C-alpha positions in Angstrom: 131.7 -63.9 -131.6 131.2 -61.8 -134.8 133.4 -64.1 -136.7 131.4 -67.2 -135.8 128.2 -65.3 -136.7 129.6 -64.5 -140.1 130.6 -68.0 -140.7 127.1 -69.2 -139.8 125.5 -66.7 -142.2 127.8 -67.7 -145.1 127.1 -71.4 -144.5 123.3 -70.7 -144.5 123.5 -68.7 -147.7 125.5 -71.3 -149.4 123.0 -74.0 -148.4 120.2 -71.9 -149.8 121.8 -71.8 -153.2 122.1 -75.5 -153.6 121.0 -77.1 -156.7 117.4 -78.1 -156.0 117.2 -80.1 -159.2 119.6 -82.6 -158.0 117.9 -85.3 -155.9 120.9 -86.1 -153.6 121.0 -85.8 -149.9 118.0 -86.6 -147.7 115.5 -87.1 -150.5 112.8 -89.8 -149.7 113.4 -92.3 -152.5 110.4 -94.4 -151.4 108.2 -91.5 -152.1 109.8 -91.0 -155.6 109.4 -94.7 -156.5 105.7 -94.6 -155.6 104.6 -91.3 -157.0 102.6 -91.8 -160.1 103.6 -88.2 -161.3 107.3 -89.3 -161.4 109.0 -91.2 -164.2 112.4 -92.8 -163.2 114.8 -93.2 -166.3 117.8 -95.3 -166.4 120.1 -93.7 -169.0 122.6 -96.6 -169.1 122.9 -99.1 -171.9 120.3 -101.9 -172.3 122.9 -104.4 -171.1 123.5 -102.5 -167.8 119.9 -102.0 -167.3 119.2 -105.7 -167.7 121.8 -106.6 -165.2 120.4 -104.4 -162.5 118.0 -101.4 -162.4 115.8 -99.4 -160.1 112.3 -101.2 -159.8 109.8 -99.7 -162.3 112.4 -97.5 -164.0 112.4 -97.3 -167.8 115.5 -97.6 -169.8 116.3 -94.8 -172.2 120.1 -94.9 -173.0 121.8 -91.5 -173.0 122.7 -91.7 -176.7 119.1 -91.8 -177.8 117.8 -88.9 -175.8 116.9 -86.2 -178.3 114.0 -84.1 -179.5 112.1 -87.2 -180.6 112.0 -88.7 -177.1 108.3 -89.0 -176.0 108.0 -88.6 -172.3 105.0 -86.9 -170.5 106.0 -83.2 -169.8 103.5 -83.1 -167.1 105.5 -85.5 -165.0 108.7 -85.1 -163.2 111.6 -87.1 -164.8 114.3 -88.5 -162.4 117.4 -89.8 -164.2 120.2 -92.0 -163.0 123.2 -94.0 -164.4 126.2 -95.9 -163.1 128.2 -93.1 -161.6 126.3 -89.8 -162.2 128.2 -88.6 -165.3 125.6 -89.8 -167.9 122.7 -88.8 -165.7 124.1 -85.2 -165.6 124.3 -85.3 -169.4 120.8 -86.6 -169.6 119.6 -84.0 -167.2 121.1 -81.2 -169.4 119.5 -82.7 -172.5 116.1 -83.2 -171.0 116.1 -79.8 -169.3 116.9 -78.2 -172.7 114.0 -80.1 -174.2 111.6 -78.6 -171.6 111.2 -81.5 -169.2 111.0 -81.1 -165.4 114.0 -83.2 -164.6 116.0 -84.2 -161.5 119.4 -85.9 -161.3 119.5 -89.0 -159.0 123.2 -89.6 -159.8 124.7 -93.1 -159.7 122.6 -96.3 -159.1 124.8 -97.3 -156.2 123.9 -94.2 -154.3 120.1 -94.6 -154.8 118.2 -96.2 -152.0 115.3 -97.6 -154.0 114.4 -101.2 -154.5 116.4 -102.7 -157.4 115.8 -105.6 -159.7 117.3 -107.4 -162.6 115.5 -108.4 -165.9 
């Protein structure tokens, strides 16, 4: 019995330390898409963005995210890419620049309405 109790405590503690700045799991993507205080940023290339992107997302390719980027620091920034690799890099860059940023990961795992240009 003590063993199961200890396992339960460890699992609960591990869950409490999860990265809250990653928007994976049970996040309500409809709420994200419809929240005026959230900006969704596609960090893929312009060509990738044109072929398919999250509705109302803006395109800022990863390679141009730097200190000259002009996003509202009062808003939450949600980033995504193709697989999650570039979105993690964008997350790190934007976090270092002082933005309130969340990583949505790859576009295929995002359950938000998508469109092509």
